[in-house]
PDB file as gemmi writes it, atoms N, CA and C in Angstrom:
CRYST1    1.000    1.000    1.000  90.00  90.00  90.00 P 1                      
ATOM      1  N   UNK A   1      65.297 101.786   6.170  1.00  0.00           N  
ATOM      2  CA  UNK A   1      64.212 101.827   7.116  1.00  0.00           C  
ATOM      3  C   UNK A   1      64.617 102.710   8.293  1.00  0.00           C  
ATOM      4  N   UNK A   2      63.660 103.347   8.855  1.00  0.00           N  
ATOM      5  CA  UNK A   2      63.906 104.228   9.980  1.00  0.00           C  
ATOM      6  C   UNK A   2      63.031 103.767  11.135  1.00  0.00           C  
ATOM      7  N   UNK A   3      63.650 103.178  12.151  1.00  0.00           N  
ATOM      8  CA  UNK A   3      62.893 102.724  13.306  1.00  0.00           C  
ATOM      9  C   UNK A   3      63.732 102.914  14.552  1.00  0.00           C  
ATOM     10  N   UNK A   4      63.081 102.963  15.692  1.00  0.00           N  
ATOM     11  CA  UNK A   4      63.738 103.201  16.962  1.00  0.00           C  
ATOM     12  C   UNK A   4      64.424 101.931  17.459  1.00  0.00           C  
ATOM     13  N   UNK A   5      65.680 102.070  17.881  1.00  0.00           N  
ATOM     14  CA  UNK A   5      66.429 100.966  18.480  1.00  0.00           C  
ATOM     15  C   UNK A   5      66.799 101.400  19.894  1.00  0.00           C  
ATOM     16  N   UNK A   6      66.278 100.709  20.889  1.00  0.00           N  
ATOM     17  CA  UNK A   6      66.571 101.133  22.267  1.00  0.00           C  
ATOM     18  C   UNK A   6      68.025 100.870  22.634  1.00  0.00           C  
ATOM     19  N   UNK A   7      68.586 101.714  23.494  1.00  0.00           N  
ATOM     20  CA  UNK A   7      69.960 101.563  23.969  1.00  0.00           C  
ATOM     21  C   UNK A   7      69.885 101.166  25.438  1.00  0.00           C  
ATOM     22  N   UNK A   8      70.299  99.937  25.736  1.00  0.00           N  
ATOM     23  CA  UNK A   8      70.229  99.432  27.099  1.00  0.00           C  
ATOM     24  C   UNK A   8      71.551  99.579  27.837  1.00  0.00           C  
ATOM     25  N   UNK A   9      72.460 100.365  27.287  1.00  0.00           N  
ATOM     26  CA  UNK A   9      73.753 100.554  27.918  1.00  0.00           C  
ATOM     27  C   UNK A   9      74.779  99.559  27.393  1.00  0.00           C  
ATOM     28  N   UNK A  10      75.949  99.595  27.994  1.00  0.00           N  
ATOM     29  CA  UNK A  10      77.049  98.732  27.572  1.00  0.00           C  
ATOM     30  C   UNK A  10      76.720  97.272  27.898  1.00  0.00           C  
ATOM     31  N   UNK A  11      77.083  96.393  26.978  1.00  0.00           N  
ATOM     32  CA  UNK A  11      76.841  94.965  27.151  1.00  0.00           C  
ATOM     33  C   UNK A  11      77.593  94.459  28.372  1.00  0.00           C  
ATOM     34  N   UNK A  12      76.989  93.547  29.087  1.00  0.00           N  
ATOM     35  CA  UNK A  12      77.583  93.034  30.316  1.00  0.00           C  
ATOM     36  C   UNK A  12      78.895  92.300  30.057  1.00  0.00           C  
ATOM     37  N   UNK A  13      79.027  91.631  28.902  1.00  0.00           N  
ATOM     38  CA  UNK A  13      80.279  90.947  28.571  1.00  0.00           C  
ATOM     39  C   UNK A  13      81.400  91.946  28.310  1.00  0.00           C  
ATOM     40  N   UNK A  14      81.065  93.048  27.657  1.00  0.00           N  
ATOM     41  CA  UNK A  14      82.066  94.101  27.399  1.00  0.00           C  
ATOM     42  C   UNK A  14      82.507  94.708  28.725  1.00  0.00           C  
ATOM     43  N   UNK A  15      81.552  94.997  29.602  1.00  0.00           N  
ATOM     44  CA  UNK A  15      81.889  95.545  30.927  1.00  0.00           C  
ATOM     45  C   UNK A  15      82.833  94.593  31.657  1.00  0.00           C  
ATOM     46  N   UNK A  16      82.500  93.294  31.643  1.00  0.00           N  
ATOM     47  CA  UNK A  16      83.324  92.304  32.323  1.00  0.00           C  
ATOM     48  C   UNK A  16      84.728  92.238  31.752  1.00  0.00           C  
ATOM     49  N   UNK A  17      84.843  92.288  30.433  1.00  0.00           N  
ATOM     50  CA  UNK A  17      86.157  92.237  29.783  1.00  0.00           C  
ATOM     51  C   UNK A  17      86.982  93.464  30.164  1.00  0.00           C  
ATOM     52  N   UNK A  18      86.348  94.628  30.193  1.00  0.00           N  
ATOM     53  CA  UNK A  18      87.090  95.849  30.552  1.00  0.00           C  
ATOM     54  C   UNK A  18      87.545  95.809  32.012  1.00  0.00           C  
ATOM     55  N   UNK A  19      86.724  95.270  32.877  1.00  0.00           N  
ATOM     56  CA  UNK A  19      87.110  95.139  34.287  1.00  0.00           C  
ATOM     57  C   UNK A  19      88.259  94.137  34.433  1.00  0.00           C  
ATOM     58  N   UNK A  20      88.204  93.045  33.669  1.00  0.00           N  
ATOM     59  CA  UNK A  20      89.275  92.047  33.721  1.00  0.00           C  
ATOM     60  C   UNK A  20      90.601  92.628  33.238  1.00  0.00           C  
ATOM     61  N   UNK A  21      90.545  93.454  32.194  1.00  0.00           N  
ATOM     62  CA  UNK A  21      91.768  94.084  31.676  1.00  0.00           C  
ATOM     63  C   UNK A  21      92.363  94.992  32.742  1.00  0.00           C  
ATOM     64  N   UNK A  22      91.518  95.804  33.394  1.00  0.00           N  
ATOM     65  CA  UNK A  22      92.008  96.707  34.460  1.00  0.00           C  
ATOM     66  C   UNK A  22      92.641  95.906  35.591  1.00  0.00           C  
ATOM     67  N   UNK A  23      91.995  94.788  35.980  1.00  0.00           N  
ATOM     68  CA  UNK A  23      92.535  93.965  37.065  1.00  0.00           C  
ATOM     69  C   UNK A  23      93.872  93.346  36.655  1.00  0.00           C  
ATOM     70  N   UNK A  24      93.980  92.858  35.430  1.00  0.00           N  
ATOM     71  CA  UNK A  24      95.230  92.256  34.959  1.00  0.00           C  
ATOM     72  C   UNK A  24      96.341  93.293  34.885  1.00  0.00           C  
ATOM     73  N   UNK A  25      96.012  94.515  34.425  1.00  0.00           N  
ATOM     74  CA  UNK A  25      97.027  95.576  34.363  1.00  0.00           C  
ATOM     75  C   UNK A  25      97.516  95.936  35.752  1.00  0.00           C  
ATOM     76  N   UNK A  26      96.611  95.917  36.725  1.00  0.00           N  
ATOM     77  CA  UNK A  26      96.990  96.233  38.105  1.00  0.00           C  
ATOM     78  C   UNK A  26      97.908  95.157  38.672  1.00  0.00           C  
ATOM     79  N   UNK A  27      97.583  93.882  38.386  1.00  0.00           N  
ATOM     80  CA  UNK A  27      98.394  92.768  38.887  1.00  0.00           C  
ATOM     81  C   UNK A  27      99.790  92.801  38.281  1.00  0.00           C  
ATOM     82  N   UNK A  28      99.869  93.027  36.974  1.00  0.00           N  
ATOM     83  CA  UNK A  28     101.148  93.014  36.263  1.00  0.00           C  
ATOM     84  C   UNK A  28     101.920  94.296  36.493  1.00  0.00           C  
ATOM     85  N   UNK A  29     101.215  95.370  36.785  1.00  0.00           N  
ATOM     86  CA  UNK A  29     101.873  96.646  37.001  1.00  0.00           C  
ATOM     87  C   UNK A  29     102.240  97.344  35.702  1.00  0.00           C  
ATOM     88  N   UNK A  30     101.564  97.001  34.664  1.00  0.00           N  
ATOM     89  CA  UNK A  30     101.840  97.610  33.368  1.00  0.00           C  
ATOM     90  C   UNK A  30     100.531  97.806  32.624  1.00  0.00           C  
ATOM     91  N   UNK A  31     100.408  98.985  31.994  1.00  0.00           N  
ATOM     92  CA  UNK A  31      99.194  99.261  31.241  1.00  0.00           C  
ATOM     93  C   UNK A  31      99.339  98.693  29.829  1.00  0.00           C  
ATOM     94  N   UNK A  32      98.269  98.070  29.404  1.00  0.00           N  
ATOM     95  CA  UNK A  32      98.249  97.477  28.073  1.00  0.00           C  
ATOM     96  C   UNK A  32      98.302  98.588  27.042  1.00  0.00           C  
ATOM     97  N   UNK A  33      99.290  98.520  26.128  1.00  0.00           N  
ATOM     98  CA  UNK A  33      99.472  99.540  25.097  1.00  0.00           C  
ATOM     99  C   UNK A  33      98.831  99.052  23.800  1.00  0.00           C  
ATOM    100  N   UNK A  34      97.612  99.515  23.552  1.00  0.00           N  
ATOM    101  CA  UNK A  34      96.901  99.107  22.336  1.00  0.00           C  
ATOM    102  C   UNK A  34      97.554  99.755  21.139  1.00  0.00           C  
ATOM    103  N   UNK A  35      97.884  98.975  20.137  1.00  0.00           N  
ATOM    104  CA  UNK A  35      98.531  99.505  18.943  1.00  0.00           C  
ATOM    105  C   UNK A  35      97.663  99.231  17.729  1.00  0.00           C  
ATOM    106  N   UNK A  36      97.806 100.131  16.760  1.00  0.00           N  
ATOM    107  CA  UNK A  36      97.080  99.965  15.504  1.00  0.00           C  
ATOM    108  C   UNK A  36      97.646  98.749  14.762  1.00  0.00           C  
ATOM    109  N   UNK A  37      96.772  98.026  14.109  1.00  0.00           N  
ATOM    110  CA  UNK A  37      97.184  96.849  13.348  1.00  0.00           C  
ATOM    111  C   UNK A  37      98.180  97.285  12.270  1.00  0.00           C  
ATOM    112  N   UNK A  38      99.332  96.621  12.192  1.00  0.00           N  
ATOM    113  CA  UNK A  38     100.324  97.028  11.187  1.00  0.00           C  
ATOM    114  C   UNK A  38      99.818  96.746   9.768  1.00  0.00           C  
ATOM    115  N   UNK A  39     100.349  97.502   8.844  1.00  0.00           N  
ATOM    116  CA  UNK A  39     100.017  97.275   7.442  1.00  0.00           C  
ATOM    117  C   UNK A  39     100.533  95.905   7.026  1.00  0.00           C  
ATOM    118  N   UNK A  40      99.981  95.377   5.949  1.00  0.00           N  
ATOM    119  CA  UNK A  40     100.390  94.069   5.449  1.00  0.00           C  
ATOM    120  C   UNK A  40     101.803  94.100   4.893  1.00  0.00           C  
ATOM    121  N   UNK A  41     102.209  93.044   4.232  1.00  0.00           N  
ATOM    122  CA  UNK A  41     103.558  92.992   3.660  1.00  0.00           C  
ATOM    123  C   UNK A  41     103.736  94.074   2.605  1.00  0.00           C  
ATOM    124  N   UNK A  42     104.984  94.440   2.337  1.00  0.00           N  
ATOM    125  CA  UNK A  42     105.229  95.509   1.361  1.00  0.00           C  
ATOM    126  C   UNK A  42     104.693  95.149  -0.023  1.00  0.00           C  
ATOM    127  N   UNK A  43     104.230  96.143  -0.733  1.00  0.00           N  
ATOM    128  CA  UNK A  43     103.671  95.950  -2.072  1.00  0.00           C  
ATOM    129  C   UNK A  43     104.426  96.835  -3.062  1.00  0.00           C  
ATOM    130  N   UNK A  44     104.283  96.480  -4.324  1.00  0.00           N  
ATOM    131  CA  UNK A  44     104.842  97.316  -5.376  1.00  0.00           C  
ATOM    132  C   UNK A  44     106.346  97.192  -5.548  1.00  0.00           C  
ATOM    133  N   UNK A  45     106.952  96.125  -5.042  1.00  0.00           N  
ATOM    134  CA  UNK A  45     108.396  95.968  -5.193  1.00  0.00           C  
ATOM    135  C   UNK A  45     108.713  95.300  -6.529  1.00  0.00           C  
ATOM    136  N   UNK A  46     109.941  95.447  -6.975  1.00  0.00           N  
ATOM    137  CA  UNK A  46     110.378  94.925  -8.266  1.00  0.00           C  
ATOM    138  C   UNK A  46     110.509  93.408  -8.213  1.00  0.00           C  
ATOM    139  N   UNK A  47     109.964  92.746  -9.205  1.00  0.00           N  
ATOM    140  CA  UNK A  47     110.101  91.296  -9.351  1.00  0.00           C  
ATOM    141  C   UNK A  47     110.752  91.038 -10.704  1.00  0.00           C  
ATOM    142  N   UNK A  48     111.949  90.449 -10.718  1.00  0.00           N  
ATOM    143  CA  UNK A  48     112.623  90.230 -11.995  1.00  0.00           C  
ATOM    144  C   UNK A  48     111.901  89.180 -12.840  1.00  0.00           C  
ATOM    145  N   UNK A  49     111.974  89.341 -14.138  1.00  0.00           N  
ATOM    146  CA  UNK A  49     111.371  88.385 -15.072  1.00  0.00           C  
ATOM    147  C   UNK A  49     112.501  87.617 -15.743  1.00  0.00           C  
ATOM    148  N   UNK A  50     112.618  86.351 -15.415  1.00  0.00           N  
ATOM    149  CA  UNK A  50     113.671  85.516 -15.976  1.00  0.00           C  
ATOM    150  C   UNK A  50     113.196  84.744 -17.197  1.00  0.00           C  
ATOM    151  N   UNK A  51     112.018  85.053 -17.690  1.00  0.00           N  
ATOM    152  CA  UNK A  51     111.489  84.375 -18.865  1.00  0.00           C  
ATOM    153  C   UNK A  51     110.733  83.111 -18.498  1.00  0.00           C  
ATOM    154  N   UNK A  52     110.416  82.329 -19.508  1.00  0.00           N  
ATOM    155  CA  UNK A  52     109.657  81.099 -19.308  1.00  0.00           C  
ATOM    156  C   UNK A  52     110.516  80.063 -18.591  1.00  0.00           C  
ATOM    157  N   UNK A  53     109.919  79.364 -17.636  1.00  0.00           N  
ATOM    158  CA  UNK A  53     110.599  78.335 -16.872  1.00  0.00           C  
ATOM    159  C   UNK A  53     111.077  77.216 -17.805  1.00  0.00           C  
ATOM    160  N   UNK A  54     112.223  76.639 -17.491  1.00  0.00           N  
ATOM    161  CA  UNK A  54     112.795  75.578 -18.336  1.00  0.00           C  
ATOM    162  C   UNK A  54     111.873  74.370 -18.464  1.00  0.00           C  
ATOM    163  N   UNK A  55     111.195  73.980 -17.381  1.00  0.00           N  
ATOM    164  CA  UNK A  55     110.276  72.839 -17.446  1.00  0.00           C  
ATOM    165  C   UNK A  55     109.121  73.130 -18.409  1.00  0.00           C  
ATOM    166  N   UNK A  56     108.618  74.341 -18.390  1.00  0.00           N  
ATOM    167  CA  UNK A  56     107.523  74.718 -19.288  1.00  0.00           C  
ATOM    168  C   UNK A  56     108.007  74.678 -20.735  1.00  0.00           C  
ATOM    169  N   UNK A  57     109.216  75.183 -20.956  1.00  0.00           N  
ATOM    170  CA  UNK A  57     109.795  75.128 -22.309  1.00  0.00           C  
ATOM    171  C   UNK A  57     109.915  73.688 -22.792  1.00  0.00           C  
ATOM    172  N   UNK A  58     110.432  72.818 -21.917  1.00  0.00           N  
ATOM    173  CA  UNK A  58     110.626  71.413 -22.290  1.00  0.00           C  
ATOM    174  C   UNK A  58     109.310  70.725 -22.623  1.00  0.00           C  
ATOM    175  N   UNK A  59     108.272  70.995 -21.850  1.00  0.00           N  
ATOM    176  CA  UNK A  59     106.964  70.392 -22.111  1.00  0.00           C  
ATOM    177  C   UNK A  59     106.425  70.891 -23.447  1.00  0.00           C  
ATOM    178  N   UNK A  60     106.574  72.189 -23.703  1.00  0.00           N  
ATOM    179  CA  UNK A  60     106.123  72.745 -24.986  1.00  0.00           C  
ATOM    180  C   UNK A  60     106.834  72.105 -26.162  1.00  0.00           C  
ATOM    181  N   UNK A  61     108.141  71.911 -26.016  1.00  0.00           N  
ATOM    182  CA  UNK A  61     108.915  71.265 -27.079  1.00  0.00           C  
ATOM    183  C   UNK A  61     108.497  69.803 -27.260  1.00  0.00           C  
ATOM    184  N   UNK A  62     108.231  69.108 -26.151  1.00  0.00           N  
ATOM    185  CA  UNK A  62     107.820  67.705 -26.224  1.00  0.00           C  
ATOM    186  C   UNK A  62     106.462  67.582 -26.918  1.00  0.00           C  
ATOM    187  N   UNK A  63     105.542  68.483 -26.609  1.00  0.00           N  
ATOM    188  CA  UNK A  63     104.228  68.460 -27.260  1.00  0.00           C  
ATOM    189  C   UNK A  63     104.386  68.710 -28.753  1.00  0.00           C  
ATOM    190  N   UNK A  64     105.188  69.719 -29.111  1.00  0.00           N  
ATOM    191  CA  UNK A  64     105.408  70.031 -30.532  1.00  0.00           C  
ATOM    192  C   UNK A  64     106.040  68.842 -31.259  1.00  0.00           C  
ATOM    193  N   UNK A  65     106.994  68.176 -30.598  1.00  0.00           N  
ATOM    194  CA  UNK A  65     107.662  67.020 -31.200  1.00  0.00           C  
ATOM    195  C   UNK A  65     106.669  65.889 -31.448  1.00  0.00           C  
ATOM    196  N   UNK A  66     105.837  65.576 -30.458  1.00  0.00           N  
ATOM    197  CA  UNK A  66     104.863  64.488 -30.608  1.00  0.00           C  
ATOM    198  C   UNK A  66     103.789  64.842 -31.639  1.00  0.00           C  
ATOM    199  N   UNK A  67     103.379  66.103 -31.690  1.00  0.00           N  
ATOM    200  CA  UNK A  67     102.409  66.507 -32.712  1.00  0.00           C  
ATOM    201  C   UNK A  67     103.001  66.307 -34.102  1.00  0.00           C  
ATOM    202  N   UNK A  68     104.290  66.611 -34.239  1.00  0.00           N  
ATOM    203  CA  UNK A  68     104.969  66.410 -35.513  1.00  0.00           C  
ATOM    204  C   UNK A  68     105.072  64.920 -35.852  1.00  0.00           C  
ATOM    205  N   UNK A  69     105.456  64.110 -34.863  1.00  0.00           N  
ATOM    206  CA  UNK A  69     105.583  62.658 -35.074  1.00  0.00           C  
ATOM    207  C   UNK A  69     104.252  62.021 -35.464  1.00  0.00           C  
ATOM    208  N   UNK A  70     103.175  62.445 -34.804  1.00  0.00           N  
ATOM    209  CA  UNK A  70     101.862  61.848 -35.041  1.00  0.00           C  
ATOM    210  C   UNK A  70     101.110  62.476 -36.202  1.00  0.00           C  
ATOM    211  N   UNK A  71     101.567  63.650 -36.637  1.00  0.00           N  
ATOM    212  CA  UNK A  71     100.864  64.356 -37.706  1.00  0.00           C  
ATOM    213  C   UNK A  71      99.487  64.835 -37.267  1.00  0.00           C  
ATOM    214  N   UNK A  72      99.367  65.156 -35.989  1.00  0.00           N  
ATOM    215  CA  UNK A  72      98.085  65.578 -35.430  1.00  0.00           C  
ATOM    216  C   UNK A  72      98.330  66.716 -34.447  1.00  0.00           C  
ATOM    217  N   UNK A  73      97.565  67.788 -34.565  1.00  0.00           N  
ATOM    218  CA  UNK A  73      97.678  68.928 -33.650  1.00  0.00           C  
ATOM    219  C   UNK A  73      96.750  68.696 -32.473  1.00  0.00           C  
ATOM    220  N   UNK A  74      97.300  68.754 -31.247  1.00  0.00           N  
ATOM    221  CA  UNK A  74      96.499  68.560 -30.052  1.00  0.00           C  
ATOM    222  C   UNK A  74      95.843  69.875 -29.694  1.00  0.00           C  
ATOM    223  N   UNK A  75      94.512  69.914 -29.678  1.00  0.00           N  
ATOM    224  CA  UNK A  75      93.774  71.122 -29.353  1.00  0.00           C  
ATOM    225  C   UNK A  75      92.658  70.781 -28.370  1.00  0.00           C  
ATOM    226  N   UNK A  76      92.983  70.673 -27.067  1.00  0.00           N  
ATOM    227  CA  UNK A  76      91.957  70.331 -26.090  1.00  0.00           C  
ATOM    228  C   UNK A  76      90.904  71.434 -26.009  1.00  0.00           C  
ATOM    229  N   UNK A  77      89.696  71.036 -25.650  1.00  0.00           N  
ATOM    230  CA  UNK A  77      88.587  71.986 -25.535  1.00  0.00           C  
ATOM    231  C   UNK A  77      88.081  71.977 -24.104  1.00  0.00           C  
ATOM    232  N   UNK A  78      87.277  72.994 -23.784  1.00  0.00           N  
ATOM    233  CA  UNK A  78      86.665  73.081 -22.467  1.00  0.00           C  
ATOM    234  C   UNK A  78      85.168  72.865 -22.591  1.00  0.00           C  
ATOM    235  N   UNK A  79      84.574  72.242 -21.552  1.00  0.00           N  
ATOM    236  CA  UNK A  79      83.125  72.067 -21.566  1.00  0.00           C  
ATOM    237  C   UNK A  79      82.468  73.315 -20.984  1.00  0.00           C  
ATOM    238  N   UNK A  80      81.162  73.277 -20.819  1.00  0.00           N  
ATOM    239  CA  UNK A  80      80.405  74.437 -20.337  1.00  0.00           C  
ATOM    240  C   UNK A  80      80.822  74.868 -18.933  1.00  0.00           C  
ATOM    241  N   UNK A  81      81.326  73.931 -18.133  1.00  0.00           N  
ATOM    242  CA  UNK A  81      81.754  74.251 -16.769  1.00  0.00           C  
ATOM    243  C   UNK A  81      83.200  74.718 -16.694  1.00  0.00           C  
ATOM    244  N   UNK A  82      83.907  74.724 -17.823  1.00  0.00           N  
ATOM    245  CA  UNK A  82      85.296  75.159 -17.838  1.00  0.00           C  
ATOM    246  C   UNK A  82      86.293  74.044 -17.625  1.00  0.00           C  
ATOM    247  N   UNK A  83      85.823  72.801 -17.511  1.00  0.00           N  
ATOM    248  CA  UNK A  83      86.738  71.676 -17.357  1.00  0.00           C  
ATOM    249  C   UNK A  83      87.291  71.278 -18.721  1.00  0.00           C  
ATOM    250  N   UNK A  84      88.550  70.874 -18.747  1.00  0.00           N  
ATOM    251  CA  UNK A  84      89.195  70.503 -20.005  1.00  0.00           C  
ATOM    252  C   UNK A  84      88.798  69.098 -20.419  1.00  0.00           C  
ATOM    253  N   UNK A  85      88.483  68.921 -21.687  1.00  0.00           N  
ATOM    254  CA  UNK A  85      88.193  67.610 -22.261  1.00  0.00           C  
ATOM    255  C   UNK A  85      89.495  67.044 -22.795  1.00  0.00           C  
ATOM    256  N   UNK A  86      90.062  66.114 -22.064  1.00  0.00           N  
ATOM    257  CA  UNK A  86      91.335  65.510 -22.464  1.00  0.00           C  
ATOM    258  C   UNK A  86      91.187  63.994 -22.471  1.00  0.00           C  
ATOM    259  N   UNK A  87      92.059  63.304 -23.191  1.00  0.00           N  
ATOM    260  CA  UNK A  87      91.968  61.843 -23.223  1.00  0.00           C  
ATOM    261  C   UNK A  87      92.117  61.252 -21.824  1.00  0.00           C  
ATOM    262  N   UNK A  88      91.367  60.211 -21.566  1.00  0.00           N  
ATOM    263  CA  UNK A  88      91.437  59.521 -20.282  1.00  0.00           C  
ATOM    264  C   UNK A  88      91.664  58.036 -20.518  1.00  0.00           C  
ATOM    265  N   UNK A  89      92.073  57.363 -19.492  1.00  0.00           N  
ATOM    266  CA  UNK A  89      92.249  55.914 -19.580  1.00  0.00           C  
ATOM    267  C   UNK A  89      90.890  55.267 -19.824  1.00  0.00           C  
ATOM    268  N   UNK A  90      90.875  54.191 -20.595  1.00  0.00           N  
ATOM    269  CA  UNK A  90      89.625  53.488 -20.887  1.00  0.00           C  
ATOM    270  C   UNK A  90      89.143  52.773 -19.635  1.00  0.00           C  
ATOM    271  N   UNK A  91      87.841  52.844 -19.380  1.00  0.00           N  
ATOM    272  CA  UNK A  91      87.309  52.097 -18.249  1.00  0.00           C  
ATOM    273  C   UNK A  91      87.108  50.636 -18.648  1.00  0.00           C  
ATOM    274  N   UNK A  92      86.802  49.805 -17.673  1.00  0.00           N  
ATOM    275  CA  UNK A  92      86.748  48.372 -17.951  1.00  0.00           C  
ATOM    276  C   UNK A  92      85.570  47.966 -18.829  1.00  0.00           C  
ATOM    277  N   UNK A  93      84.632  48.883 -19.074  1.00  0.00           N  
ATOM    278  CA  UNK A  93      83.520  48.515 -19.949  1.00  0.00           C  
ATOM    279  C   UNK A  93      83.880  48.719 -21.420  1.00  0.00           C  
ATOM    280  N   UNK A  94      85.083  49.203 -21.689  1.00  0.00           N  
ATOM    281  CA  UNK A  94      85.459  49.472 -23.073  1.00  0.00           C  
ATOM    282  C   UNK A  94      86.177  48.299 -23.733  1.00  0.00           C  
ATOM    283  N   UNK A  95      86.300  47.184 -23.032  1.00  0.00           N  
ATOM    284  CA  UNK A  95      86.962  46.032 -23.637  1.00  0.00           C  
ATOM    285  C   UNK A  95      86.350  44.742 -23.097  1.00  0.00           C  
ATOM    286  N   UNK A  96      86.557  43.677 -23.805  1.00  0.00           N  
ATOM    287  CA  UNK A  96      86.083  42.371 -23.375  1.00  0.00           C  
ATOM    288  C   UNK A  96      87.212  41.375 -23.468  1.00  0.00           C  
ATOM    289  N   UNK A  97      87.009  40.205 -22.909  1.00  0.00           N  
ATOM    290  CA  UNK A  97      88.048  39.195 -22.935  1.00  0.00           C  
ATOM    291  C   UNK A  97      87.951  38.294 -24.157  1.00  0.00           C  
ATOM    292  N   UNK A  98      86.881  38.413 -24.900  1.00  0.00           N  
ATOM    293  CA  UNK A  98      86.727  37.617 -26.106  1.00  0.00           C  
ATOM    294  C   UNK A  98      87.289  38.391 -27.291  1.00  0.00           C  
ATOM    295  N   UNK A  99      88.048  37.731 -28.111  1.00  0.00           N  
ATOM    296  CA  UNK A  99      88.649  38.370 -29.271  1.00  0.00           C  
ATOM    297  C   UNK A  99      87.570  38.929 -30.185  1.00  0.00           C  
ATOM    298  N   UNK A 100      87.766  40.164 -30.653  1.00  0.00           N  
ATOM    299  CA  UNK A 100      86.833  40.764 -31.597  1.00  0.00           C  
ATOM    300  C   UNK A 100      85.579  41.312 -30.946  1.00  0.00           C  
ATOM    301  N   UNK A 101      85.528  41.367 -29.626  1.00  0.00           N  
ATOM    302  CA  UNK A 101      84.328  41.848 -28.947  1.00  0.00           C  
ATOM    303  C   UNK A 101      84.612  43.179 -28.266  1.00  0.00           C  
ATOM    304  N   UNK A 102      83.689  44.109 -28.388  1.00  0.00           N  
ATOM    305  CA  UNK A 102      83.819  45.419 -27.768  1.00  0.00           C  
ATOM    306  C   UNK A 102      82.524  45.724 -27.025  1.00  0.00           C  
ATOM    307  N   UNK A 103      82.606  46.074 -25.751  1.00  0.00           N  
ATOM    308  CA  UNK A 103      81.429  46.429 -24.963  1.00  0.00           C  
ATOM    309  C   UNK A 103      81.492  47.927 -24.721  1.00  0.00           C  
ATOM    310  N   UNK A 104      80.504  48.675 -25.214  1.00  0.00           N  
ATOM    311  CA  UNK A 104      80.531  50.125 -25.018  1.00  0.00           C  
ATOM    312  C   UNK A 104      79.974  50.499 -23.652  1.00  0.00           C  
ATOM    313  N   UNK A 105      79.989  51.786 -23.313  1.00  0.00           N  
ATOM    314  CA  UNK A 105      79.570  52.250 -21.993  1.00  0.00           C  
ATOM    315  C   UNK A 105      78.087  52.018 -21.732  1.00  0.00           C  
ATOM    316  N   UNK A 106      77.294  51.767 -22.748  1.00  0.00           N  
ATOM    317  CA  UNK A 106      75.870  51.488 -22.565  1.00  0.00           C  
ATOM    318  C   UNK A 106      75.636  50.012 -22.273  1.00  0.00           C  
ATOM    319  N   UNK A 107      76.684  49.207 -22.296  1.00  0.00           N  
ATOM    320  CA  UNK A 107      76.561  47.787 -22.029  1.00  0.00           C  
ATOM    321  C   UNK A 107      76.219  46.975 -23.274  1.00  0.00           C  
ATOM    322  N   UNK A 108      76.210  47.633 -24.432  1.00  0.00           N  
ATOM    323  CA  UNK A 108      75.905  46.928 -25.672  1.00  0.00           C  
ATOM    324  C   UNK A 108      77.157  46.254 -26.201  1.00  0.00           C  
ATOM    325  N   UNK A 109      77.003  45.060 -26.735  1.00  0.00           N  
ATOM    326  CA  UNK A 109      78.140  44.296 -27.232  1.00  0.00           C  
ATOM    327  C   UNK A 109      78.220  44.445 -28.740  1.00  0.00           C  
ATOM    328  N   UNK A 110      79.404  44.786 -29.204  1.00  0.00           N  
ATOM    329  CA  UNK A 110      79.658  44.854 -30.638  1.00  0.00           C  
ATOM    330  C   UNK A 110      80.611  43.724 -30.969  1.00  0.00           C  
ATOM    331  N   UNK A 111      80.228  42.885 -31.895  1.00  0.00           N  
ATOM    332  CA  UNK A 111      81.023  41.709 -32.221  1.00  0.00           C  
ATOM    333  C   UNK A 111      81.509  41.810 -33.650  1.00  0.00           C  
ATOM    334  N   UNK A 112      82.752  41.435 -33.870  1.00  0.00           N  
ATOM    335  CA  UNK A 112      83.305  41.376 -35.214  1.00  0.00           C  
ATOM    336  C   UNK A 112      82.704  40.168 -35.913  1.00  0.00           C  
ATOM    337  N   UNK A 113      81.965  40.404 -36.980  1.00  0.00           N  
ATOM    338  CA  UNK A 113      81.216  39.338 -37.657  1.00  0.00           C  
ATOM    339  C   UNK A 113      82.127  38.250 -38.225  1.00  0.00           C  
ATOM    340  N   UNK A 114      83.360  38.569 -38.508  1.00  0.00           N  
ATOM    341  CA  UNK A 114      84.258  37.567 -39.114  1.00  0.00           C  
ATOM    342  C   UNK A 114      84.778  36.558 -38.103  1.00  0.00           C  
ATOM    343  N   UNK A 115      84.878  36.955 -36.825  1.00  0.00           N  
ATOM    344  CA  UNK A 115      85.483  36.059 -35.839  1.00  0.00           C  
ATOM    345  C   UNK A 115      84.493  35.398 -34.902  1.00  0.00           C  
ATOM    346  N   UNK A 116      83.374  36.060 -34.623  1.00  0.00           N  
ATOM    347  CA  UNK A 116      82.433  35.491 -33.655  1.00  0.00           C  
ATOM    348  C   UNK A 116      80.990  35.752 -34.095  1.00  0.00           C  
ATOM    349  N   UNK A 117      80.090  35.032 -33.481  1.00  0.00           N  
ATOM    350  CA  UNK A 117      78.662  35.275 -33.697  1.00  0.00           C  
ATOM    351  C   UNK A 117      77.988  35.445 -32.350  1.00  0.00           C  
ATOM    352  N   UNK A 118      76.919  36.204 -32.333  1.00  0.00           N  
ATOM    353  CA  UNK A 118      76.169  36.420 -31.092  1.00  0.00           C  
ATOM    354  C   UNK A 118      75.052  35.396 -31.044  1.00  0.00           C  
ATOM    355  N   UNK A 119      74.874  34.733 -29.910  1.00  0.00           N  
ATOM    356  CA  UNK A 119      73.839  33.710 -29.756  1.00  0.00           C  
ATOM    357  C   UNK A 119      72.695  34.228 -28.935  1.00  0.00           C  
TER     358      UNK A 119                                                      
END                                                                             
């Protein structure tokens, strides 16, 4: 867009700040030496590669060992949001205090027909 923007001169706060700087320099007897912002930390330097960390190796070996012991390959998946689907502790709705009874997350009771009956 092309439109006219009026120029009302230097902002009063900027004028005040510049006057304050001049007054402070006069009081201190030293002119403020404005310097260019220094560059960030050095880049492109050599970083040695010592290989895989020992803790990571140990965890990998432990997973492989347990997969072998259980005869099951652990292959976690991700949901649509990218969160990992991994086993979690059972919540309190997944068990009951009566033998042979299971309460699922919907609140429905499943009873073992051999041990109990539903009334």
